[in-house]
C-alpha positions as CSV (number, residue, x, y, z in Angstrom):
1,M,-90.5,82.6,123.1
2,T,-89.2,81.6,119.8
3,W,-85.5,80.6,119.0
4,N,-83.7,83.1,116.9
5,P,-80.9,81.5,114.9
6,F,-79.2,84.8,114.7
7,S,-79.1,85.3,118.5
8,K,-76.0,86.0,120.4
9,R,-75.9,82.5,122.0
10,S,-75.8,80.7,118.7
11,N,-73.0,82.9,117.5
12,D,-71.0,82.1,120.7
13,E,-71.5,78.4,120.2
14,E,-70.2,78.6,116.7
15,A,-67.2,80.5,117.8
16,Q,-66.4,77.8,120.4
17,Q,-66.3,75.0,117.7
18,P,-62.8,74.0,116.7
19,I,-61.6,75.3,113.4
20,E,-60.1,72.6,111.1
21,T,-56.7,73.5,109.7
22,T,-55.4,72.4,106.3
23,Q,-51.7,72.5,107.2
24,E,-49.6,69.8,105.7
25,P,-47.7,67.5,108.1
26,E,-44.1,68.5,108.8
27,G,-41.2,66.3,108.0
28,K,-41.1,63.7,105.2
29,G,-44.9,63.4,104.9
30,R,-45.1,59.7,105.6
31,P,-45.2,57.6,108.8
32,T,-41.8,56.2,110.0
33,P,-41.7,52.5,109.5
34,R,-41.5,50.3,112.5
35,R,-38.4,48.4,113.4
36,K,-39.9,45.0,112.6
37,Q,-41.0,46.2,109.1
38,S,-37.5,47.5,108.4
39,E,-35.9,44.2,109.5
40,A,-38.3,42.2,107.4
41,R,-37.6,44.3,104.4
42,N,-33.8,43.8,104.7
43,L,-34.1,40.1,105.6
44,R,-32.9,37.8,102.8
45,P,-33.5,34.0,102.7
46,L,-30.5,31.9,103.6
47,V,-31.4,29.4,100.9
48,P,-32.0,31.0,97.5
49,K,-35.2,30.3,95.6
50,D,-33.4,29.0,92.5
51,R,-30.4,27.1,93.8
52,H,-29.7,25.5,90.4
53,A,-29.5,28.8,88.7
54,Q,-27.2,30.2,91.4
55,S,-24.9,27.2,91.2
56,K,-24.8,27.4,87.4
57,D,-23.8,31.1,87.6
58,A,-21.1,30.4,90.2
59,K,-19.6,27.6,88.0
60,A,-19.6,29.9,85.0
61,K,-17.8,32.6,86.9
62,L,-15.2,30.1,88.2
63,R,-14.7,28.7,84.7
64,A,-14.2,32.2,83.3
65,R,-11.7,33.0,86.0
66,E,-9.8,29.8,85.4
67,N,-9.7,30.4,81.7
68,A,-8.4,33.9,82.2
69,E,-5.6,32.6,84.5
70,Y,-4.7,29.9,82.1
71,E,-4.4,32.4,79.3
72,A,-2.2,34.6,81.5
73,M,0.1,31.6,82.2
74,R,0.2,30.7,78.5
75,S,1.0,34.3,77.5
76,G,3.4,35.0,80.4
77,D,1.2,37.7,81.9
78,T,2.4,37.5,85.5
79,A,-0.1,40.1,86.8
80,H,-3.1,37.9,86.0
81,M,-1.7,34.5,86.9
82,P,-3.0,32.6,89.9
83,K,-1.9,33.9,93.3
84,A,0.6,31.1,93.9
85,E,2.3,31.8,90.6
86,R,2.8,35.5,91.4
87,L,4.9,34.8,94.6
88,P,8.3,36.5,94.1
89,W,10.3,33.3,94.8
90,R,8.3,31.3,92.3
91,V,9.0,33.9,89.7
92,Y,12.7,33.6,90.6
93,I,12.6,29.8,90.4
94,R,11.0,30.0,86.9
95,D,13.5,32.4,85.6
96,Y,16.4,30.4,87.1
97,V,15.3,27.1,85.7
98,D,14.4,28.6,82.3
99,A,17.9,30.2,82.0
100,R,19.6,26.9,82.6
101,F,20.3,24.0,80.3
102,N,18.6,21.0,82.1
103,L,19.4,17.5,81.1
104,G,16.1,16.3,82.6
105,E,13.9,18.1,80.1
106,F,15.1,15.9,77.3
107,F,14.6,12.6,79.2
108,M,11.2,11.7,77.8
109,P,12.1,12.4,74.1
110,V,15.4,10.4,74.7
111,V,13.5,7.5,76.3
112,F,11.0,7.5,73.4
113,V,13.8,7.3,70.8
114,I,15.6,4.6,72.7
115,L,12.5,2.5,72.9
116,I,11.9,2.8,69.2
117,I,15.5,1.9,68.4
118,S,15.5,-1.1,70.8
119,M,12.3,-2.5,69.1
120,F,14.0,-2.6,65.7
121,V,17.4,-3.6,67.0
122,S,16.1,-6.5,69.1
123,M,14.7,-8.2,65.9
124,K,18.1,-8.5,64.2
125,W,20.6,-8.0,67.1
126,P,18.9,-9.0,70.3
127,W,22.1,-8.7,72.3
128,L,22.1,-4.9,71.7
129,S,18.9,-4.3,73.6
130,I,20.7,-4.7,76.9
131,P,23.4,-2.0,76.2
132,I,20.6,0.3,74.9
133,M,18.7,-0.1,78.1
134,I,21.8,0.6,80.1
135,V,22.3,3.8,78.2
136,M,18.8,4.9,79.1
137,Y,19.2,4.2,82.8
138,V,22.6,6.0,82.8
139,Y,21.0,9.0,81.2
140,L,18.2,8.9,83.8
141,L,20.8,8.8,86.6
142,V,22.8,11.7,85.2
143,A,19.5,13.8,84.8
144,I,18.7,13.2,88.4
145,V,22.1,14.3,89.6
146,D,21.8,17.4,87.4
147,V,18.5,18.3,89.0
148,V,19.9,17.8,92.5
149,I,22.9,20.0,91.8
150,M,20.5,22.6,90.3
151,W,18.3,22.6,93.4
152,R,21.1,22.9,95.9
153,T,22.4,26.0,94.1
154,L,19.0,27.5,93.7
155,K,18.0,26.8,97.3
156,K,21.0,28.8,98.5
157,K,20.1,31.7,96.3
158,L,16.5,31.6,97.5
159,N,17.4,31.7,101.1
160,E,19.8,34.6,100.6
161,R,17.2,36.6,98.7
162,F,13.8,35.7,100.2
163,G,14.6,34.0,103.5
164,E,13.8,30.5,104.7
165,R,10.1,30.9,103.9
166,A,10.9,30.4,100.2
167,T,12.3,27.0,100.8
168,A,10.2,25.8,103.7
169,R,8.4,22.5,103.4
170,G,5.1,24.1,102.9
171,S,6.3,26.2,100.0
172,R,6.9,23.2,97.7
173,S,9.6,25.1,96.0
174,A,11.7,22.0,95.5
175,S,9.0,20.0,93.7
176,Y,8.1,23.1,91.7
177,A,11.7,23.5,90.5
178,W,12.2,19.8,89.7
179,S,8.9,19.5,87.8
180,R,9.7,22.5,85.7
181,A,13.3,21.3,85.1
182,I,12.2,18.0,83.5
183,Q,9.7,19.6,81.1
184,L,10.6,20.8,77.6
185,R,11.1,24.5,77.7
186,R,8.5,25.3,75.1
187,W,5.8,23.4,76.9
188,R,6.3,24.9,80.3
189,L,3.5,26.8,82.1
190,P,3.8,29.6,83.0
191,K,5.5,30.4,79.8
192,P,9.2,31.5,80.1
193,R,9.6,35.2,80.1
194,Y,12.6,35.1,77.8
195,P,12.6,33.2,74.5
196,K,16.2,32.0,75.0
197,R,18.3,30.6,77.8
198,G,20.9,32.6,79.6
199,H,18.7,35.4,81.2
200,W,19.6,34.7,84.8
201,P,17.5,36.4,87.5
202,K,19.1,39.2,89.3
């Protein structure tokens, strides 16, 4: 008996074979990455590859920020000054010292003039050098007393307005006020907010 390819048996075997489908995979169409692969992709080295370039970039940013802060202090722009200079009691100290006539701010120019005069006077009248030096030390003493009086008055105002935190030891408000009081007004940094004296803080 010969095999007939068109027999019923062959047709049944073909019907039993699985039919391939061409349906597209559901979802995002790609396999979900494993956890280790995701962690490896997000992992960054602790030490950068080019440390020299990173250090150079950090220094450039720091220098740019310092230049911007210095320019703000020179122009009197309080909003862009360093954080310490924006403290309310430091702004008050600057305004108070700038509004006042301080004897200490003229000490260095006076000393310079006295030394020049003493050099010429000592050549012809040596005995005058001693009185001139006495005048210089008297002026220094008066300037110190003036600064002490200024700070005592200012300290009382700061405590009333901002509390003891404004005059605590860590605040360095005393040294901040003294150092500003012995500088010439036009050379002070931050720049005084008012061009002339007499504008007392409220």
